C-alpha positions as CSV (number, residue, x, y, z in Angstrom):
1,M,23.0,9.3,13.0
2,R,22.6,7.4,9.7
3,L,24.3,8.7,6.6
4,V,22.2,8.4,3.5
5,V,23.8,9.1,0.2
6,R,21.8,9.5,-3.0
7,S,23.0,7.9,-6.2
8,K,22.3,8.1,-9.9
9,F,22.1,4.3,-9.8
10,E,19.2,2.1,-8.7
11,V,18.9,-1.5,-7.6
12,G,18.5,-3.7,-10.7
13,D,20.6,-1.4,-13.0
14,T,23.3,-3.2,-15.0
15,V,26.6,-1.5,-14.6
16,E,30.1,-2.0,-15.9
17,V,33.1,-1.8,-13.5
18,V,35.5,0.7,-15.1
19,H,38.1,1.1,-12.3
20,Y,39.5,-0.6,-9.2
21,T,41.6,1.1,-6.4
22,P,43.8,-1.5,-4.7
23,G,43.1,-2.0,-1.0
24,Q,45.4,-0.5,1.7
25,Y,46.5,-2.8,4.5
26,A,48.4,-2.1,7.6
27,P,52.2,-2.8,7.5
28,G,52.8,-6.5,8.2
29,V,49.3,-7.6,7.4
30,N,49.3,-10.5,5.0
31,H,46.0,-10.5,3.1
32,E,45.5,-13.9,1.5
33,L,41.8,-14.2,1.0
34,G,41.9,-13.5,-2.8
35,T,40.1,-10.1,-2.5
36,E,42.6,-8.2,-4.6
37,A,42.4,-10.9,-7.4
38,L,38.6,-10.8,-7.3
39,F,38.5,-7.0,-7.7
40,Q,41.0,-7.1,-10.5
41,R,38.9,-9.7,-12.4
42,I,35.7,-7.6,-12.2
43,V,37.1,-4.6,-14.1
44,G,35.5,-4.5,-17.6
45,R,32.6,-6.8,-16.7
46,R,28.9,-6.2,-16.2
47,Y,26.9,-6.8,-13.0
48,R,23.5,-6.0,-11.7
49,I,23.2,-3.7,-8.7
50,M,21.9,-5.7,-5.7
51,G,21.8,-2.9,-3.2
52,F,23.6,0.0,-1.4
53,D,25.2,0.4,2.0
54,D,24.8,3.3,4.4
55,H,27.9,5.1,2.9
56,G,26.7,5.0,-0.8
57,H,28.8,2.0,-1.9
58,I,27.2,-0.3,-4.4
59,E,26.7,-4.0,-3.8
60,L,27.5,-6.4,-6.6
61,H,27.6,-10.2,-6.7
62,P,30.4,-11.2,-9.0
63,T,30.0,-14.9,-8.1
64,R,27.4,-16.9,-6.2
65,R,29.3,-16.9,-3.0
66,D,31.0,-13.5,-3.2
67,W,29.5,-10.1,-2.8
68,I,31.4,-6.9,-2.9
69,W,30.9,-3.2,-2.5
70,V,32.3,-0.6,-4.9
71,K,32.4,3.1,-5.0
72,P,30.0,4.8,-7.4
73,E,32.9,6.5,-9.3
74,D,34.3,3.0,-10.1
75,I,31.3,2.0,-12.2
76,R,29.1,3.3,-15.1
77,L,25.7,2.4,-16.4
78,A,26.2,-0.3,-19.0
79,P,24.5,0.4,-22.4
80,R,21.7,-1.9,-23.2
81,R,22.6,-4.7,-25.5
82,R,20.6,-5.0,-28.6
83,K,18.5,-8.1,-29.1
84,S,19.3,-10.0,-32.3
85,R,16.4,-11.0,-34.4
């Protein structure tokens, strides 16, 4: 059975990350891949939605080589920036 979750967001929308919940790791697990630092850096920044997973998480690409999935409640639609004349 495949879980499909509807979202108010669409692929291509520009969103701002407003929150980050730190990851939880099993006792004794040393997590040194830089994931926590990457998630902390994205808060307050804008990204384009690249896709969704089967659980409704939103795919963002904060760098060329990194892609992450965030919960819909951790982002908001970014207001459009005005073009200067």
